N, C-alpha and C positions, 0 to 999 in steps of 0.2 A: 679493503672493506671501508665503507664511507663512515663519515661522522655520524649519520644518522644510527648506524648500528652501536656505534661507541656510546651515543648518549640515549640508548633505549631506555624506556620508562616502564614502570609498573602497571600492571592493570589494575582497575579500579576493584576495591574489595569493599564488601559489606562492613559496616562499622559497629555492628553488635553481634557478638558471638553467640551462636547457639549450636549444641550437638544433639543432634537427632539420633536417637538409639534405633536400632534395627527393629525393635519390637513396637516402636511407635510410642515410646514412652513419653514423648513431648519433647521440648526442648530445654536445653539446661543453659541457663542465663550465667555468664561469667560476670559476676557483680564486683564493683568496686569495694575496698575495704569498708568494714562498717565503723561506725563511731565507736563501737566497743573495742575494735582493734586498736584505734589510735589511743583510746584511754588505756589500754594494756600496754602498750608500747610508745610512750610519748616521743621517742627520738625518731620515729619514722616521719617521712616527708608529710606535710600537710596538704589537704586538698587545694588550699589557695595557692601553695607554692608550685604544684605540679602543673606542667604544661601539656595537655593531651595532645597526643600524636598517633595517626593510625599507621598501620604497617605499610600502606602504600605509600604515605608521606616519608615514613622512616627510610624505606628503600630509596626512594627518589633522593632523599636529602644526602644519603649516604653514597649513591651514586655521583651525585653532583659535586660534593664537597668533603666526602669521607677521605681519609688519608690515603688508604691504599689505592682508591681510584685516582685521586690526584697525583699521586707518584707514577702509577702506570702510564697516565695520559702524558705526563711531562716527559718520561722516557721515550714515549712514541713519537713525540714532537721533535724531540731531539735526533732520534733516528732517521725520521723523514727529512729533517734539515740537512744531516750528514749525507743521506742518499742523493738528494737534490744537489748539494754542492759538489760531490764527487762525479755525478753525471754530467754536471756542467763543465767540468775540467776536462778537456781533450786528452790530458796526459795521464789521467788516471788508469793504472794498470787493471787487467781483467780481474785477477784475483782480489783487489780492494774492492771493485764494483761488486762481486759477488758477495763479499762480507758484508758491506752496507746494505745491499738488497736483503740478504738474509737477517741481519740485525733488525731491519724495518719489520719484516714480516714476523719475526719472533715477538717484537715489541706490540704488534697488533694483537697476536694471539694472547699474550700476557694481559693486555687491557680487557680482552674479553673474558679471560680466566678470572681476573681479579674482580669482575662484575660477579661471577658466580661465586666466589669465595666470600664476596662482601655479602651477597645475599644469604650464603649460609651462616655467616657470623651474625649479621643482625637478626636473621630470623631466630637463630638459637638464642640470643640473649632476650629479643622482645617477646618470644615465647616463654622464656624462662621467667621473666617478671610476672606475666599473666599466670603462669602455673602456679608460682608462690602465693600471689594472691588468691587464688582458688583454694589451693592448700590450707591457707590460714582460715578460710571459712568454715572449712571441716574441722581444723585442729581446734578452733574457738568453740565449735559445737562439742567437740570431745571434752574440752575443759569443763564446759558447762555441764554435760553429762556426769563426768567423774566428780564434780562437786555435788551434784544432787546424790550420787552414791555415797559420798563421805557423810553427807547429812544423814542419810538413811542408816549407815554403819554407827553414827553416834546416838542416833535415836534408839536403834536396837540394843546399844550398849546400857543406855540410861533405863530402858525397860527390862535390862537383864536377860535379853534373849540374843544378845551378839558378846563378842570378847574384844578386848583391847587389841589383839592381834588383827582383828577383822578392820578397826579403825585405822591402826597403823598402816596396813596394807593399802587402805583407800587413802589416805594421806600421801603416801608414797605414789600411788598411781595419778594422783591430781598433780603432785608436784613434778612428776615426769612429763606430763602432758603440757604443763606450763613452760617447762624448759624447752619442749620441742616447739612451741609457739615461738619463743624467744629466738632460738636458733634459726627457724625458718625465716622470721622477719628479719633477722640480720643480713640475710642474703640480698634483701631489696636495695640498700644504699650501694651495695658493690655492683649489682647488676645494672643499676641505673647509671653509675659511673662509666661503666663499659659501654653502655648504649650512648651515652654523650660522646665518647671517644670515637666510636664507630661512625657517628653522625657528623663528626667534625664541629660539635657545639661547644661553646664555652663551658667551664666548669660550673657546677650548680644550676645549669640549665633546668635539671629535674624534669625531663620528659616524662609523661604518664602513658602507659600503653592503653589503647582501646582494642579490647578483643576482637578476634577475627570472625568471619561468618563461618557458616557450617563448612566443615572439611568435606571436600568430595575426593573420591578416589580417582586417580590420575591412570590412564592406559599406559601400560608399560610393555615394552617389547625389547628384549635384549639385543636380537639381531638388527633391528632399527637403530638402537643406540650405539651399536658397534660401527655401523656404516659410517665411514670418514673420521672415525675416533682420533686416529693418528695425525691427522691434520689440524686439531682442535686443542691438543694438550701441549703446554709449553715444554714440558719435559721431554717429550717426542720431538717436536719441532726443532728443539735447541740441539739435540743429538743428531738430528738428521741434517741441520745445517752444518754441523761439524763434520759429518760424512761428506757432503758436497764439496766443502772446501778442502778436505783431504783428497778427494778424488782429483780435484783440479790441482793441487800441489804435485801429485804424482805425474799427471798429464804435462805439466810445466817443467818437470825434472827430467822427463823422458827425451833426452837428448845427448849429444856426445861432448857438450862442455860442462855439465853439472858433474860434481864429484861424485863417485861411487857411494860415499858414506851418506851424503845428502838424499841420494835417491833410496837408499835403504831405510832411512829416517822416514821419508815420505811414504814408503810402502807399510812400514810399522804403524805409523799413525792412522793410515786408511783402514788397515785391518783392525786395528783397536776400535776404530770408530764404527766398523761394521758390527763388531761384537757388541760395542755399547748400544748402537741402535736396535739389535734383536733384543737386548735385556730391557731396553726400555719399552719397546713394544709389549713384550710378554708381560711386563709389570702393569702396563696400562690396562690390558685386557683383564688381567687377574684381579686388578682393583675395581674395573667395571662390573665384574661378574660378582664380587664380594658384595659391591654397593646395591646392586640390582636385587641380590638374595636378601639383603637386610631391608631393602624397601618393601619386598613381598611378604616378609614376615611381619613387619610392623603394619602392614594392611591387613594381615590376619588377626593380629592382636586386636584391632578396632572391632571386628566381629565378635571376637569372643568376649571383650568388655561390654558390648552391646547386649549380648545374652546374659551376661551377670547383671547388668542393669535392669534388664526385664525381669529377671528373676528377683531381685531385691525389690523392685516395684510390686511386684504381685505378692511377695512375702509381707510387706508392709500394708498393702491393701487388706490382706487376711487379719493381720493383728489389729487393724483399726476395727473390723467387725468382731474379733474376739474382745477388744476393750469394751465395745457397747454390750456385749454380751456378759460381760463381768467376769471372764475367765482369765484376763492379763491385767496387771497393772498400767497406770499411766507412765511409769518409769520404764518398763518393759517396751512400752511403744515408742518411748523416746529413744530407746536403744535401738529400735528397728528402724527409726527415721534416721539415725546417724549411719546405719549400715547403708541406706538408700544414698546418703550423701557421699560417702565412701565410694560407693559404685559409680556415682555420677563422675566423681572426680577421676576415677581410674579410667573412665572412658575419655575424659577430656586430655588426660596424660596420654593416653594411647593415640589420639589424634594428633597431639602436638609431637609425639615421637614419630608419627607417620610423616609429618610436614619436615621434621629434621632429617630423616631418612631420605626423603626426596630430594633435599638441598644438598646432602652429601652425594648423591647419586648425580645431581646436576654437575657437581665438580668433577666426579669421576668420568662421566660421560661427555664432558665439555660441551653441555649444551642444557639449557634450562628445562626440567621436567615437572617443575612445581606449578606452572601456569602463572606466576607472579611476575614475570618479565615479558614484556611483548617480543 
């Protein structure tokens, strides 16, 4: 396989994320953290410190200089050099030539699989950061809503229509929501550090994510993904190489000058290699089927969350009418708006889960199904 495939690059993606619901509820923009967020948790990275990087840029960076890809390419270069050296030596025995050629093929497959695993890792962390940011927006809105409920509880107590227990419950709810914000926000520095490592960046580079474009469903067919599967997975190729070498060993010992014990050992190694290859092939097929099922399930979750968002949007619209009619309070409408925000977040989370499932399927299938790699 040529170097162009080794250095494959990512297809350009949109730099503004939006999630279109099935009910046509409009696009949900994934915004950066607000000024209120930074005021709430001052230890978070500042906007001035963060260096924006799109998913396309992040993947290209990780493919070029990420540690896993660098190691895999170095191993391939060494395997190629060994193979060339042995082929140039007229005294190289047949079994050695087979081993170095197998090693080169395995190293090539490992480079390709390292790219898919890098895609999975970078995508997971990148989406994790974007998801945390979106979650924080909803959680901050929940803090505001709970704070308003506490004000109402205190006012009712002052007017002798509420109880101290109502106030205590409202205070505890507000404290819980604030703690949830702090816990969620604490994930950002950890995820940012992981992204720096995956991209091969210096510490404190502080890359800031740029959310994705609208997530599109991908055509998936298990039979197509199964075709050629065993040639694409390092776990199978390695065992198959071992079987080829074991078969050759049996052939080379099939003579009248090799000790019988050596012949029996060669036969045992060959039989074990056959069993190992059968087990590896079965495991590969099972892993692919499981990853395929998970991707289909994640796809269904998007449709479910889209309907939830449509229902929440309609409920909020009706509550706006009720507010104008004077049948509900502004606080009740605020609660309705919070439910709508939560439904939007759940749709975003479902879309991100789908992308993660596609990345996992890419690893299991030994080929990209995300559409992010050329």
